[in-house]
C-alpha positions in Angstrom: 0.3 -0.3 0.2 1.1 3.5 -1.0 1.2 6.3 1.2 3.1 8.9 -0.5 1.3 12.4 -1.5 0.6 12.3 -5.2 -0.4 15.2 -7.0 -4.4 15.8 -7.3 -6.3 15.7 -10.2 -7.7 19.3 -11.7 -10.9 19.5 -10.9 -13.1 22.7 -12.4 -16.2 22.1 -10.5 -17.5 20.0 -8.2 -21.3 19.3 -8.0 -23.4 20.6 -5.1 -24.8 16.9 -4.7 -21.4 15.3 -4.5 -20.3 18.2 -2.0 -23.3 17.0 0.1 -22.5 13.3 -0.2 -18.7 14.5 1.0 -19.8 16.5 3.6 -22.3 13.7 4.8 -19.1 10.9 4.7 -17.1 13.3 6.8 -19.6 14.2 9.1 -20.0 10.3 9.6 -17.0 8.5 9.1 -14.3 11.6 9.6 -12.6 13.7 12.2 -10.3 16.7 13.0 -7.1 15.6 14.5 -6.3 18.3 17.0 -2.8 17.4 18.6 0.6 19.9 20.1 3.6 18.8 18.8 6.6 20.8 20.1 4.5 23.6 21.5 2.7 24.0 18.2 -1.3 23.1 17.1 -1.7 21.0 14.3 -4.9 20.3 12.7 -5.7 17.5 10.6 -8.6 16.4 8.7 -9.2 12.4 7.9 -11.6 10.0 7.0 -11.4 6.3 8.0 -13.1 4.1 5.3 -12.9 0.4 4.4 -13.5 1.4 1.1 -10.2 2.5 -0.7 -11.6 3.5 -3.7 -13.7 6.3 -2.0 -10.4 7.4 -0.7 -8.7 7.4 -3.9 -11.4 9.5 -5.4 -11.3 12.1 -2.1 -7.4 12.4 -2.6 -7.9 12.7 -6.2 -10.1 15.7 -5.6 -8.1 17.0 -2.3 -4.5 15.5 -2.4 -3.3 14.3 0.6 -2.2 10.7 1.1 -3.8 7.1 2.2 -2.7 4.7 4.7 -3.8 1.3 6.3 -5.4 1.0 9.3 -4.5 -2.0 11.5 -7.3 -4.8 11.7 -8.9 -4.9 15.4 -9.0 -8.7 14.7 -9.1 -11.5 12.0 -12.5 -11.2 11.0 -12.6 -7.4 10.8 -12.4 -5.1 7.5 -9.3 -4.1 6.0 -10.0 -0.1 7.0 -8.1 3.0 5.4 -7.0 6.7 6.4 -7.0 9.4 4.1 -5.5 12.4 5.4 -6.3 15.5 3.3 -4.1 17.7 1.6 -5.9 20.9 0.7 -7.9 21.2 4.0 -9.0 25.0 4.2 -10.7 24.3 0.3 -12.0 20.9 1.4 -13.5 22.9 4.3 -14.5 26.0 2.5 -16.3 23.9 -0.2 -18.0 21.8 2.7 -19.1 24.5 4.5 -23.1 24.9 3.4 -23.5 21.0 3.9 -21.5 19.9 7.1 -24.0 19.7 10.2 -22.4 17.7 13.3 -18.9 19.0 12.4 -20.1 22.9 11.8 -18.7 24.1 14.8 -15.2 22.3 13.9 -15.6 23.7 10.8 -15.4 27.5 11.6 -12.8 27.1 14.2 -10.6 25.1 11.5 -11.2 27.9 9.2 -10.0 30.4 11.2 -7.3 28.3 12.2 -6.1 27.9 8.9 -6.7 32.0 7.9 -3.9 33.0 10.4 -0.1 33.1 9.7 2.7 30.6 10.5 3.7 33.1 13.4 0.3 33.0 15.4 1.5 30.3 17.1 -0.3 31.1 20.2 -3.7 31.5 18.4 -3.3 28.9 16.5 -2.9 26.8 19.9 -5.6 28.0 21.2 -7.9 27.1 18.1 -6.6 23.8 18.1 -7.8 23.2 22.4 -10.8 24.9 21.1 -11.4 21.7 18.3 -10.6 19.5 20.9 -13.0 20.2 23.4 -15.4 20.9 20.5 -14.7 16.9 19.7 -15.7 16.0 23.2 -19.0 17.5 22.7 -19.9 16.5 19.7 -21.8 13.2 20.4 -23.8 15.1 22.8 -27.4 15.9 21.5 -28.0 19.7 20.1 -30.6 20.9 18.4 -28.9 22.8 15.7 -27.5 20.1 13.7 -30.8 18.5 12.7 
């Protein structure tokens, strides 16, 4: 399994039906990985799925790389994880369609809009996404 970053295909336009499908896939199977690494806040966008072809399709549109996930048992399906390359573009395109991860998406867009030197602000936004990830599984009327 190759896990290197490859050049994405150029798509002139992704239609609304496709964007809403991708948003549903991300809401259900994806996550924001918010971590601190050596004092720097990092924010990654990932989707885990057992359908390698679906993740390859996403990689073709948004770049990034795909890696195999360890199987949890002999009978479990092989799963893969796509790490988004063009994170800001991905979020801007999905913005009208995301439901479950809408609050994280807005914080992530603020994160990506900051210059590289804004370390403290980025760290605060990473912490905010970390908190929102924990709250995500509680019922909220604003997502239905």
